PyMOL Python script that loads the backbone (N, CA, C, O; Angstrom):
from pymol import cmd

cmd.read_pdbstr("""\
ATOM      1  N   MET A   1       0.851  -1.171   0.000  1.00  0.00           N
ATOM      2  CA  MET A   1       0.000   0.000   0.000  1.00  0.00           C
ATOM      3  C   MET A   1       0.892   1.228   0.000  1.00  0.00           C
ATOM      4  O   MET A   1       1.891   1.277   0.718  1.00  0.00           O
ATOM      5  N   PHE A   2       0.544   2.190  -0.783  1.00  0.00           N
ATOM      6  CA  PHE A   2       1.319   3.421  -0.906  1.00  0.00           C
ATOM      7  C   PHE A   2       0.682   4.503  -0.057  1.00  0.00           C
ATOM      8  O   PHE A   2      -0.482   4.851  -0.255  1.00  0.00           O
ATOM      9  N   PHE A   3       1.440   5.032   0.883  1.00  0.00           N
ATOM     10  CA  PHE A   3       0.953   6.114   1.724  1.00  0.00           C
ATOM     11  C   PHE A   3       1.518   7.413   1.188  1.00  0.00           C
ATOM     12  O   PHE A   3       2.663   7.463   0.741  1.00  0.00           O
ATOM     13  N   THR A   4       0.745   8.421   1.233  1.00  0.00           N
ATOM     14  CA  THR A   4       1.217   9.711   0.760  1.00  0.00           C
ATOM     15  C   THR A   4       1.094  10.758   1.856  1.00  0.00           C
ATOM     16  O   THR A   4       0.157  10.734   2.654  1.00  0.00           O
ATOM     17  N   ASN A   5       2.011  11.639   1.884  1.00  0.00           N
ATOM     18  CA  ASN A   5       1.966  12.789   2.784  1.00  0.00           C
ATOM     19  C   ASN A   5       1.801  14.055   1.974  1.00  0.00           C
ATOM     20  O   ASN A   5       2.144  15.143   2.436  1.00  0.00           O
ATOM     21  N   LYS A   6       1.277  13.918   0.766  1.00  0.00           N
ATOM     22  CA  LYS A   6       1.151  15.083  -0.090  1.00  0.00           C
ATOM     23  C   LYS A   6       0.277  16.140   0.553  1.00  0.00           C
ATOM     24  O   LYS A   6      -0.724  15.839   1.203  1.00  0.00           O
ATOM     25  N   ILE A   7       0.677  17.378   0.356  1.00  0.00           N
ATOM     26  CA  ILE A   7      -0.115  18.509   0.805  1.00  0.00           C
ATOM     27  C   ILE A   7      -0.576  19.209  -0.458  1.00  0.00           C
ATOM     28  O   ILE A   7       0.206  19.883  -1.129  1.00  0.00           O
ATOM     29  N   GLY A   8      -1.845  19.046  -0.775  1.00  0.00           N
ATOM     30  CA  GLY A   8      -2.351  19.628  -2.012  1.00  0.00           C
ATOM     31  C   GLY A   8      -1.617  19.030  -3.193  1.00  0.00           C
ATOM     32  O   GLY A   8      -1.514  17.809  -3.312  1.00  0.00           O
ATOM     33  N   ASP A   9      -1.115  19.870  -4.056  1.00  0.00           N
ATOM     34  CA  ASP A   9      -0.411  19.414  -5.249  1.00  0.00           C
ATOM     35  C   ASP A   9       1.095  19.353  -5.048  1.00  0.00           C
ATOM     36  O   ASP A   9       1.835  19.165  -6.014  1.00  0.00           O
ATOM     37  N   TYR A  10       1.557  19.504  -3.830  1.00  0.00           N
ATOM     38  CA  TYR A  10       2.987  19.522  -3.566  1.00  0.00           C
ATOM     39  C   TYR A  10       3.537  18.141  -3.230  1.00  0.00           C
ATOM     40  O   TYR A  10       2.866  17.334  -2.586  1.00  0.00           O
ATOM     41  N   MET A  11       4.750  17.882  -3.669  1.00  0.00           N
ATOM     42  CA  MET A  11       5.483  16.707  -3.219  1.00  0.00           C
ATOM     43  C   MET A  11       6.168  17.111  -1.913  1.00  0.00           C
ATOM     44  O   MET A  11       6.743  18.195  -1.813  1.00  0.00           O
ATOM     45  N   VAL A  12       6.101  16.229  -0.919  1.00  0.00           N
ATOM     46  CA  VAL A  12       6.680  16.526   0.387  1.00  0.00           C
ATOM     47  C   VAL A  12       7.953  15.710   0.568  1.00  0.00           C
ATOM     48  O   VAL A  12       7.936  14.482   0.474  1.00  0.00           O
ATOM     49  N   ILE A  13       9.053  16.404   0.829  1.00  0.00           N
ATOM     50  CA  ILE A  13      10.317  15.748   1.150  1.00  0.00           C
ATOM     51  C   ILE A  13      10.673  16.093   2.589  1.00  0.00           C
ATOM     52  O   ILE A  13      10.800  17.264   2.947  1.00  0.00           O
ATOM     53  N   LYS A  14      10.831  15.056   3.408  1.00  0.00           N
ATOM     54  CA  LYS A  14      11.254  15.241   4.796  1.00  0.00           C
ATOM     55  C   LYS A  14      12.654  14.668   4.936  1.00  0.00           C
ATOM     56  O   LYS A  14      12.938  13.572   4.454  1.00  0.00           O
ATOM     57  N   ILE A  15      13.518  15.411   5.594  1.00  0.00           N
ATOM     58  CA  ILE A  15      14.886  14.980   5.819  1.00  0.00           C
ATOM     59  C   ILE A  15      15.070  14.753   7.311  1.00  0.00           C
ATOM     60  O   ILE A  15      14.778  15.633   8.121  1.00  0.00           O
ATOM     61  N   CYS A  16      15.554  13.576   7.668  1.00  0.00           N
ATOM     62  CA  CYS A  16      15.802  13.269   9.068  1.00  0.00           C
ATOM     63  C   CYS A  16      16.901  14.194   9.598  1.00  0.00           C
ATOM     64  O   CYS A  16      17.992  14.279   9.036  1.00  0.00           O
ATOM     65  N   MET A  17      16.585  14.872  10.679  1.00  0.00           N
ATOM     66  CA  MET A  17      17.560  15.765  11.306  1.00  0.00           C
ATOM     67  C   MET A  17      17.969  15.239  12.680  1.00  0.00           C
ATOM     68  O   MET A  17      18.511  15.974  13.505  1.00  0.00           O
ATOM     69  N   GLY A  18      17.699  13.946  12.910  1.00  0.00           N
ATOM     70  CA  GLY A  18      18.134  13.325  14.160  1.00  0.00           C
ATOM     71  C   GLY A  18      19.649  13.382  14.262  1.00  0.00           C
ATOM     72  O   GLY A  18      20.335  13.643  13.274  1.00  0.00           O
ATOM     73  N   SER A  19      20.166  13.140  15.452  1.00  0.00           N
ATOM     74  CA  SER A  19      21.601  13.350  15.676  1.00  0.00           C
ATOM     75  C   SER A  19      22.473  12.494  14.758  1.00  0.00           C
ATOM     76  O   SER A  19      23.499  12.971  14.272  1.00  0.00           O
ATOM     77  N   SER A  20      22.091  11.251  14.515  1.00  0.00           N
ATOM     78  CA  SER A  20      22.901  10.386  13.653  1.00  0.00           C
ATOM     79  C   SER A  20      22.923  10.917  12.219  1.00  0.00           C
ATOM     80  O   SER A  20      23.989  11.056  11.620  1.00  0.00           O
ATOM     81  N   CYS A  21      21.748  11.212  11.676  1.00  0.00           N
ATOM     82  CA  CYS A  21      21.692  11.736  10.302  1.00  0.00           C
ATOM     83  C   CYS A  21      22.351  13.112  10.224  1.00  0.00           C
ATOM     84  O   CYS A  21      23.000  13.442   9.231  1.00  0.00           O
ATOM     85  N   HIS A  22      22.181  13.908  11.270  1.00  0.00           N
ATOM     86  CA  HIS A  22      22.825  15.230  11.284  1.00  0.00           C
ATOM     87  C   HIS A  22      24.344  15.079  11.181  1.00  0.00           C
ATOM     88  O   HIS A  22      25.001  15.782  10.412  1.00  0.00           O
ATOM     89  N   LEU A  23      24.890  14.147  11.972  1.00  0.00           N
ATOM     90  CA  LEU A  23      26.341  13.942  11.951  1.00  0.00           C
ATOM     91  C   LEU A  23      26.828  13.387  10.615  1.00  0.00           C
ATOM     92  O   LEU A  23      27.977  13.603  10.229  1.00  0.00           O
ATOM     93  N   LYS A  24      25.946  12.668   9.908  1.00  0.00           N
ATOM     94  CA  LYS A  24      26.318  12.109   8.605  1.00  0.00           C
ATOM     95  C   LYS A  24      26.148  13.120   7.464  1.00  0.00           C
ATOM     96  O   LYS A  24      26.534  12.843   6.329  1.00  0.00           O
ATOM     97  N   GLY A  25      25.564  14.305   7.766  1.00  0.00           N
ATOM     98  CA  GLY A  25      25.496  15.343   6.732  1.00  0.00           C
ATOM     99  C   GLY A  25      24.109  15.697   6.242  1.00  0.00           C
ATOM    100  O   GLY A  25      23.960  16.129   5.099  1.00  0.00           O
ATOM    101  N   SER A  26      23.087  15.529   7.069  1.00  0.00           N
ATOM    102  CA  SER A  26      21.728  15.828   6.603  1.00  0.00           C
ATOM    103  C   SER A  26      21.563  17.303   6.213  1.00  0.00           C
ATOM    104  O   SER A  26      20.791  17.618   5.308  1.00  0.00           O
ATOM    105  N   TYR A  27      22.276  18.195   6.881  1.00  0.00           N
ATOM    106  CA  TYR A  27      22.172  19.607   6.499  1.00  0.00           C
ATOM    107  C   TYR A  27      22.689  19.815   5.074  1.00  0.00           C
ATOM    108  O   TYR A  27      22.112  20.583   4.304  1.00  0.00           O
ATOM    109  N   GLU A  28      23.774  19.129   4.731  1.00  0.00           N
ATOM    110  CA  GLU A  28      24.299  19.233   3.358  1.00  0.00           C
ATOM    111  C   GLU A  28      23.311  18.658   2.352  1.00  0.00           C
ATOM    112  O   GLU A  28      23.193  19.157   1.233  1.00  0.00           O
ATOM    113  N   VAL A  29      22.599  17.601   2.756  1.00  0.00           N
ATOM    114  CA  VAL A  29      21.566  17.027   1.881  1.00  0.00           C
ATOM    115  C   VAL A  29      20.474  18.055   1.614  1.00  0.00           C
ATOM    116  O   VAL A  29      20.007  18.193   0.483  1.00  0.00           O
ATOM    117  N   VAL A  30      20.066  18.779   2.661  1.00  0.00           N
ATOM    118  CA  VAL A  30      19.065  19.839   2.495  1.00  0.00           C
ATOM    119  C   VAL A  30      19.561  20.862   1.485  1.00  0.00           C
ATOM    120  O   VAL A  30      18.820  21.262   0.587  1.00  0.00           O
ATOM    121  N   GLU A  31      20.797  21.281   1.625  1.00  0.00           N
ATOM    122  CA  GLU A  31      21.352  22.287   0.709  1.00  0.00           C
ATOM    123  C   GLU A  31      21.396  21.770  -0.731  1.00  0.00           C
ATOM    124  O   GLU A  31      21.108  22.517  -1.666  1.00  0.00           O
ATOM    125  N   LYS A  32      21.753  20.505  -0.912  1.00  0.00           N
ATOM    126  CA  LYS A  32      21.788  19.918  -2.263  1.00  0.00           C
ATOM    127  C   LYS A  32      20.394  19.866  -2.870  1.00  0.00           C
ATOM    128  O   LYS A  32      20.222  20.132  -4.060  1.00  0.00           O
ATOM    129  N   ILE A  33      19.393  19.523  -2.050  1.00  0.00           N
ATOM    130  CA  ILE A  33      18.013  19.488  -2.558  1.00  0.00           C
ATOM    131  C   ILE A  33      17.581  20.895  -2.960  1.00  0.00           C
ATOM    132  O   ILE A  33      16.948  21.069  -4.002  1.00  0.00           O
ATOM    133  N   LYS A  34      17.910  21.897  -2.155  1.00  0.00           N
ATOM    134  CA  LYS A  34      17.564  23.281  -2.497  1.00  0.00           C
ATOM    135  C   LYS A  34      18.196  23.689  -3.820  1.00  0.00           C
ATOM    136  O   LYS A  34      17.573  24.389  -4.618  1.00  0.00           O
ATOM    137  N   GLU A  35      19.439  23.252  -4.056  1.00  0.00           N
ATOM    138  CA  GLU A  35      20.144  23.589  -5.296  1.00  0.00           C
ATOM    139  C   GLU A  35      19.473  22.974  -6.521  1.00  0.00           C
ATOM    140  O   GLU A  35      19.670  23.455  -7.637  1.00  0.00           O
ATOM    141  N   MET A  36      18.678  21.908  -6.327  1.00  0.00           N
ATOM    142  CA  MET A  36      18.011  21.258  -7.452  1.00  0.00           C
ATOM    143  C   MET A  36      16.853  22.105  -8.001  1.00  0.00           C
ATOM    144  O   MET A  36      16.367  21.848  -9.102  1.00  0.00           O
ATOM    145  N   ASN A  37      16.411  23.116  -7.235  1.00  0.00           N
ATOM    146  CA  ASN A  37      15.316  24.001  -7.671  1.00  0.00           C
ATOM    147  C   ASN A  37      14.104  23.212  -8.171  1.00  0.00           C
ATOM    148  O   ASN A  37      13.563  23.494  -9.240  1.00  0.00           O
ATOM    149  N   LEU A  38      13.695  22.239  -7.393  1.00  0.00           N
ATOM    150  CA  LEU A  38      12.532  21.436  -7.749  1.00  0.00           C
ATOM    151  C   LEU A  38      11.265  22.264  -7.574  1.00  0.00           C
ATOM    152  O   LEU A  38      11.085  22.942  -6.563  1.00  0.00           O
ATOM    153  N   GLU A  39      10.396  22.199  -8.567  1.00  0.00           N
ATOM    154  CA  GLU A  39       9.128  22.923  -8.470  1.00  0.00           C
ATOM    155  C   GLU A  39       8.098  22.045  -7.785  1.00  0.00           C
ATOM    156  O   GLU A  39       8.104  20.824  -7.942  1.00  0.00           O
ATOM    157  N   GLY A  40       7.216  22.673  -7.026  1.00  0.00           N
ATOM    158  CA  GLY A  40       6.121  21.945  -6.391  1.00  0.00           C
ATOM    159  C   GLY A  40       6.566  21.047  -5.264  1.00  0.00           C
ATOM    160  O   GLY A  40       5.961  20.000  -5.035  1.00  0.00           O
ATOM    161  N   VAL A  41       7.614  21.432  -4.553  1.00  0.00           N
ATOM    162  CA  VAL A  41       8.154  20.610  -3.469  1.00  0.00           C
ATOM    163  C   VAL A  41       8.125  21.389  -2.163  1.00  0.00           C
ATOM    164  O   VAL A  41       8.554  22.541  -2.107  1.00  0.00           O
ATOM    165  N   LYS A  42       7.623  20.760  -1.129  1.00  0.00           N
ATOM    166  CA  LYS A  42       7.711  21.292   0.236  1.00  0.00           C
ATOM    167  C   LYS A  42       8.803  20.501   0.937  1.00  0.00           C
ATOM    168  O   LYS A  42       8.755  19.272   0.981  1.00  0.00           O
ATOM    169  N   LEU A  43       9.780  21.197   1.481  1.00  0.00           N
ATOM    170  CA  LEU A  43      10.933  20.588   2.125  1.00  0.00           C
ATOM    171  C   LEU A  43      10.853  20.810   3.634  1.00  0.00           C
ATOM    172  O   LEU A  43      10.718  21.940   4.103  1.00  0.00           O
ATOM    173  N   TYR A  44      10.939  19.707   4.387  1.00  0.00           N
ATOM    174  CA  TYR A  44      10.834  19.789   5.843  1.00  0.00           C
ATOM    175  C   TYR A  44      11.973  19.032   6.504  1.00  0.00           C
ATOM    176  O   TYR A  44      12.415  17.999   6.002  1.00  0.00           O
ATOM    177  N   GLY A  45      12.443  19.546   7.626  1.00  0.00           N
ATOM    178  CA  GLY A  45      13.304  18.781   8.509  1.00  0.00           C
ATOM    179  C   GLY A  45      12.402  17.936   9.386  1.00  0.00           C
ATOM    180  O   GLY A  45      11.274  18.334   9.678  1.00  0.00           O
ATOM    181  N   SER A  46      12.875  16.792   9.804  1.00  0.00           N
ATOM    182  CA  SER A  46      12.042  15.900  10.601  1.00  0.00           C
ATOM    183  C   SER A  46      12.817  15.377  11.798  1.00  0.00           C
ATOM    184  O   SER A  46      14.047  15.315  11.786  1.00  0.00           O
ATOM    185  N   LEU A  47      12.076  15.005  12.826  1.00  0.00           N
ATOM    186  CA  LEU A  47      12.698  14.301  13.939  1.00  0.00           C
ATOM    187  C   LEU A  47      13.163  12.944  13.447  1.00  0.00           C
ATOM    188  O   LEU A  47      12.852  12.546  12.324  1.00  0.00           O
ATOM    189  N   CYS A  48      13.897  12.241  14.270  1.00  0.00           N
ATOM    190  CA  CYS A  48      14.492  10.965  13.882  1.00  0.00           C
ATOM    191  C   CYS A  48      13.460   9.974  13.331  1.00  0.00           C
ATOM    192  O   CYS A  48      12.388   9.794  13.907  1.00  0.00           O
ATOM    193  N   PHE A  49      13.800   9.343  12.219  1.00  0.00           N
ATOM    194  CA  PHE A  49      12.942   8.326  11.619  1.00  0.00           C
ATOM    195  C   PHE A  49      13.128   6.958  12.273  1.00  0.00           C
ATOM    196  O   PHE A  49      12.369   6.030  11.995  1.00  0.00           O
ATOM    197  N   GLY A  50      14.137   6.828  13.143  1.00  0.00           N
ATOM    198  CA  GLY A  50      14.380   5.551  13.818  1.00  0.00           C
ATOM    199  C   GLY A  50      15.104   4.530  12.949  1.00  0.00           C
ATOM    200  O   GLY A  50      15.092   3.338  13.258  1.00  0.00           O
ATOM    201  N   LYS A  51      15.718   4.969  11.897  1.00  0.00           N
ATOM    202  CA  LYS A  51      16.463   4.088  10.983  1.00  0.00           C
ATOM    203  C   LYS A  51      17.917   4.545  10.906  1.00  0.00           C
ATOM    204  O   LYS A  51      18.503   4.610   9.826  1.00  0.00           O
ATOM    205  N   CYS A  52      18.488   4.858  12.065  1.00  0.00           N
ATOM    206  CA  CYS A  52      19.800   5.512  12.133  1.00  0.00           C
ATOM    207  C   CYS A  52      20.913   4.734  11.427  1.00  0.00           C
ATOM    208  O   CYS A  52      21.791   5.335  10.808  1.00  0.00           O
ATOM    209  N   ALA A  53      20.882   3.415  11.517  1.00  0.00           N
ATOM    210  CA  ALA A  53      21.943   2.609  10.912  1.00  0.00           C
ATOM    211  C   ALA A  53      21.996   2.787   9.401  1.00  0.00           C
ATOM    212  O   ALA A  53      23.041   2.574   8.786  1.00  0.00           O
ATOM    213  N   ASN A  54      20.868   3.178   8.798  1.00  0.00           N
ATOM    214  CA  ASN A  54      20.798   3.306   7.345  1.00  0.00           C
ATOM    215  C   ASN A  54      20.793   4.756   6.879  1.00  0.00           C
ATOM    216  O   ASN A  54      20.575   5.027   5.698  1.00  0.00           O
ATOM    217  N   GLY A  55      21.032   5.689   7.797  1.00  0.00           N
ATOM    218  CA  GLY A  55      20.952   7.095   7.450  1.00  0.00           C
ATOM    219  C   GLY A  55      22.069   7.566   6.545  1.00  0.00           C
ATOM    220  O   GLY A  55      23.109   6.916   6.444  1.00  0.00           O
ATOM    221  N   ILE A  56      21.879   8.583   5.951  1.00  0.00           N
ATOM    222  CA  ILE A  56      20.877   9.627   6.111  1.00  0.00           C
ATOM    223  C   ILE A  56      19.573   9.150   5.464  1.00  0.00           C
ATOM    224  O   ILE A  56      19.570   8.583   4.372  1.00  0.00           O
ATOM    225  N   ASN A  57      18.468   9.395   6.171  1.00  0.00           N
ATOM    226  CA  ASN A  57      17.164   8.992   5.675  1.00  0.00           C
ATOM    227  C   ASN A  57      16.367  10.214   5.236  1.00  0.00           C
ATOM    228  O   ASN A  57      16.379  11.257   5.891  1.00  0.00           O
ATOM    229  N   ILE A  58      15.675  10.058   4.111  1.00  0.00           N
ATOM    230  CA  ILE A  58      14.717  11.072   3.685  1.00  0.00           C
ATOM    231  C   ILE A  58      13.422  10.346   3.368  1.00  0.00           C
ATOM    232  O   ILE A  58      13.413   9.135   3.147  1.00  0.00           O
ATOM    233  N   GLU A  59      12.350  11.084   3.348  1.00  0.00           N
ATOM    234  CA  GLU A  59      11.048  10.524   3.009  1.00  0.00           C
ATOM    235  C   GLU A  59      10.445  11.410   1.935  1.00  0.00           C
ATOM    236  O   GLU A  59      10.348  12.626   2.099  1.00  0.00           O
ATOM    237  N   ILE A  60      10.041  10.789   0.834  1.00  0.00           N
ATOM    238  CA  ILE A  60       9.394  11.533  -0.241  1.00  0.00           C
ATOM    239  C   ILE A  60       7.982  11.013  -0.387  1.00  0.00           C
ATOM    240  O   ILE A  60       7.775   9.846  -0.721  1.00  0.00           O
ATOM    241  N   ASP A  61       7.009  11.875  -0.138  1.00  0.00           N
ATOM    242  CA  ASP A  61       5.590  11.503  -0.197  1.00  0.00           C
ATOM    243  C   ASP A  61       5.322  10.197   0.547  1.00  0.00           C
ATOM    244  O   ASP A  61       4.563   9.351   0.075  1.00  0.00           O
ATOM    245  N   GLY A  62       5.944  10.042   1.705  1.00  0.00           N
ATOM    246  CA  GLY A  62       5.692   8.882   2.555  1.00  0.00           C
ATOM    247  C   GLY A  62       6.563   7.681   2.270  1.00  0.00           C
ATOM    248  O   GLY A  62       6.466   6.677   2.975  1.00  0.00           O
ATOM    249  N   VAL A  63       7.413   7.748   1.257  1.00  0.00           N
ATOM    250  CA  VAL A  63       8.296   6.639   0.912  1.00  0.00           C
ATOM    251  C   VAL A  63       9.683   6.907   1.506  1.00  0.00           C
ATOM    252  O   VAL A  63      10.326   7.908   1.192  1.00  0.00           O
ATOM    253  N   LEU A  64      10.123   5.996   2.363  1.00  0.00           N
ATOM    254  CA  LEU A  64      11.421   6.148   3.015  1.00  0.00           C
ATOM    255  C   LEU A  64      12.546   5.777   2.052  1.00  0.00           C
ATOM    256  O   LEU A  64      12.513   4.729   1.407  1.00  0.00           O
ATOM    257  N   ILE A  65      13.532   6.651   1.972  1.00  0.00           N
ATOM    258  CA  ILE A  65      14.723   6.400   1.151  1.00  0.00           C
ATOM    259  C   ILE A  65      15.920   6.527   2.080  1.00  0.00           C
ATOM    260  O   ILE A  65      16.115   7.563   2.716  1.00  0.00           O
ATOM    261  N   SER A  66      16.719   5.471   2.154  1.00  0.00           N
ATOM    262  CA  SER A  66      17.852   5.423   3.080  1.00  0.00           C
ATOM    263  C   SER A  66      19.176   5.507   2.334  1.00  0.00           C
ATOM    264  O   SER A  66      19.229   5.495   1.105  1.00  0.00           O
ATOM    265  N   SER A  67      20.230   5.592   3.115  1.00  0.00           N
ATOM    266  CA  SER A  67      21.599   5.655   2.606  1.00  0.00           C
ATOM    267  C   SER A  67      21.801   6.829   1.657  1.00  0.00           C
ATOM    268  O   SER A  67      22.510   6.727   0.656  1.00  0.00           O
ATOM    269  N   VAL A  68      21.168   7.937   1.991  1.00  0.00           N
ATOM    270  CA  VAL A  68      21.317   9.157   1.200  1.00  0.00           C
ATOM    271  C   VAL A  68      22.568   9.890   1.675  1.00  0.00           C
ATOM    272  O   VAL A  68      22.842   9.956   2.873  1.00  0.00           O
ATOM    273  N   THR A  69      23.302  10.422   0.754  1.00  0.00           N
ATOM    274  CA  THR A  69      24.468  11.247   1.074  1.00  0.00           C
ATOM    275  C   THR A  69      24.369  12.543   0.271  1.00  0.00           C
ATOM    276  O   THR A  69      23.596  12.623  -0.683  1.00  0.00           O
ATOM    277  N   PRO A  70      25.140  13.546   0.649  1.00  0.00           N
ATOM    278  CA  PRO A  70      25.141  14.763  -0.167  1.00  0.00           C
ATOM    279  C   PRO A  70      25.551  14.471  -1.617  1.00  0.00           C
ATOM    280  O   PRO A  70      25.128  15.177  -2.532  1.00  0.00           O
ATOM    281  N   ASP A  71      26.355  13.454  -1.825  1.00  0.00           N
ATOM    282  CA  ASP A  71      26.814  13.128  -3.178  1.00  0.00           C
ATOM    283  C   ASP A  71      25.782  12.358  -4.011  1.00  0.00           C
ATOM    284  O   ASP A  71      25.805  12.438  -5.239  1.00  0.00           O
ATOM    285  N   ASN A  72      24.869  11.608  -3.356  1.00  0.00           N
ATOM    286  CA  ASN A  72      23.929  10.811  -4.154  1.00  0.00           C
ATOM    287  C   ASN A  72      22.485  11.274  -4.048  1.00  0.00           C
ATOM    288  O   ASN A  72      21.605  10.654  -4.645  1.00  0.00           O
ATOM    289  N   VAL A  73      22.211  12.350  -3.305  1.00  0.00           N
ATOM    290  CA  VAL A  73      20.820  12.756  -3.101  1.00  0.00           C
ATOM    291  C   VAL A  73      20.132  13.126  -4.413  1.00  0.00           C
ATOM    292  O   VAL A  73      18.962  12.793  -4.602  1.00  0.00           O
ATOM    293  N   LYS A  74      20.813  13.788  -5.298  1.00  0.00           N
ATOM    294  CA  LYS A  74      20.200  14.158  -6.575  1.00  0.00           C
ATOM    295  C   LYS A  74      19.787  12.900  -7.341  1.00  0.00           C
ATOM    296  O   LYS A  74      18.677  12.818  -7.866  1.00  0.00           O
ATOM    297  N   GLU A  75      20.694  11.925  -7.397  1.00  0.00           N
ATOM    298  CA  GLU A  75      20.419  10.666  -8.092  1.00  0.00           C
ATOM    299  C   GLU A  75      19.223   9.940  -7.457  1.00  0.00           C
ATOM    300  O   GLU A  75      18.362   9.420  -8.166  1.00  0.00           O
ATOM    301  N   LYS A  76      19.176   9.909  -6.118  1.00  0.00           N
ATOM    302  CA  LYS A  76      18.083   9.213  -5.416  1.00  0.00           C
ATOM    303  C   LYS A  76      16.739   9.891  -5.684  1.00  0.00           C
ATOM    304  O   LYS A  76      15.737   9.208  -5.893  1.00  0.00           O
ATOM    305  N   ILE A  77      16.705  11.222  -5.681  1.00  0.00           N
ATOM    306  CA  ILE A  77      15.452  11.933  -5.942  1.00  0.00           C
ATOM    307  C   ILE A  77      15.021  11.742  -7.385  1.00  0.00           C
ATOM    308  O   ILE A  77      13.839  11.526  -7.655  1.00  0.00           O
ATOM    309  N   GLU A  78      15.958  11.817  -8.310  1.00  0.00           N
ATOM    310  CA  GLU A  78      15.614  11.614  -9.720  1.00  0.00           C
ATOM    311  C   GLU A  78      15.086  10.201  -9.949  1.00  0.00           C
ATOM    312  O   GLU A  78      14.159  10.009 -10.736  1.00  0.00           O
ATOM    313  N   LYS A  79      15.664   9.212  -9.272  1.00  0.00           N
ATOM    314  CA  LYS A  79      15.172   7.831  -9.376  1.00  0.00           C
ATOM    315  C   LYS A  79      13.753   7.736  -8.841  1.00  0.00           C
ATOM    316  O   LYS A  79      12.903   7.082  -9.445  1.00  0.00           O
ATOM    317  N   PHE A  80      13.491   8.391  -7.700  1.00  0.00           N
ATOM    318  CA  PHE A  80      12.144   8.378  -7.146  1.00  0.00           C
ATOM    319  C   PHE A  80      11.158   9.002  -8.131  1.00  0.00           C
ATOM    320  O   PHE A  80      10.068   8.470  -8.344  1.00  0.00           O
ATOM    321  N   LEU A  81      11.538  10.123  -8.727  1.00  0.00           N
ATOM    322  CA  LEU A  81      10.641  10.804  -9.652  1.00  0.00           C
ATOM    323  C   LEU A  81      10.333   9.946 -10.877  1.00  0.00           C
ATOM    324  O   LEU A  81       9.236  10.029 -11.431  1.00  0.00           O
ATOM    325  N   LYS A  82      11.296   9.120 -11.305  1.00  0.00           N
ATOM    326  CA  LYS A  82      11.083   8.243 -12.455  1.00  0.00           C
ATOM    327  C   LYS A  82      10.323   6.978 -12.089  1.00  0.00           C
ATOM    328  O   LYS A  82       9.426   6.547 -12.814  1.00  0.00           O
ATOM    329  N   GLU A  83      10.701   6.375 -10.930  1.00  0.00           N
ATOM    330  CA  GLU A  83      10.204   5.041 -10.599  1.00  0.00           C
ATOM    331  C   GLU A  83       9.263   5.004  -9.398  1.00  0.00           C
ATOM    332  O   GLU A  83       8.559   4.014  -9.202  1.00  0.00           O
ATOM    333  N   GLY A  84       9.239   6.060  -8.595  1.00  0.00           N
ATOM    334  CA  GLY A  84       8.368   6.091  -7.422  1.00  0.00           C
ATOM    335  C   GLY A  84       8.888   5.313  -6.236  1.00  0.00           C
ATOM    336  O   GLY A  84       8.134   5.009  -5.311  1.00  0.00           O
ATOM    337  N   ASN A  85      10.195   4.980  -6.252  1.00  0.00           N
ATOM    338  CA  ASN A  85      10.775   4.305  -5.079  1.00  0.00           C
ATOM    339  C   ASN A  85      12.236   4.631  -4.934  1.00  0.00           C
ATOM    340  O   ASN A  85      12.886   4.153  -4.005  1.00  0.00           O
TER     341      ASN A  85
END
""", "prot")
cmd.dss("prot")
cmd.show_as("cartoon", "prot")
cmd.util.cbc("prot")
cmd.orient("prot")
């Protein structure tokens, strides 16, 4: 089952800002996402997703994406936009 956190017509991206993800570079991930200039996106920081071992974690429209880094975040988001996972 696919859960969505969409707000209206916006895609919602949440970035884990828990201490583990923060130490792994979640702030840099936020900056990289901002640089992508995605239209129709609401970007939020989030409390810990509880998946610290696999962080940095982001959630796009309710779909958890793990092992995100500042270097691969663009690739991961583009894959989600193409494939939905």
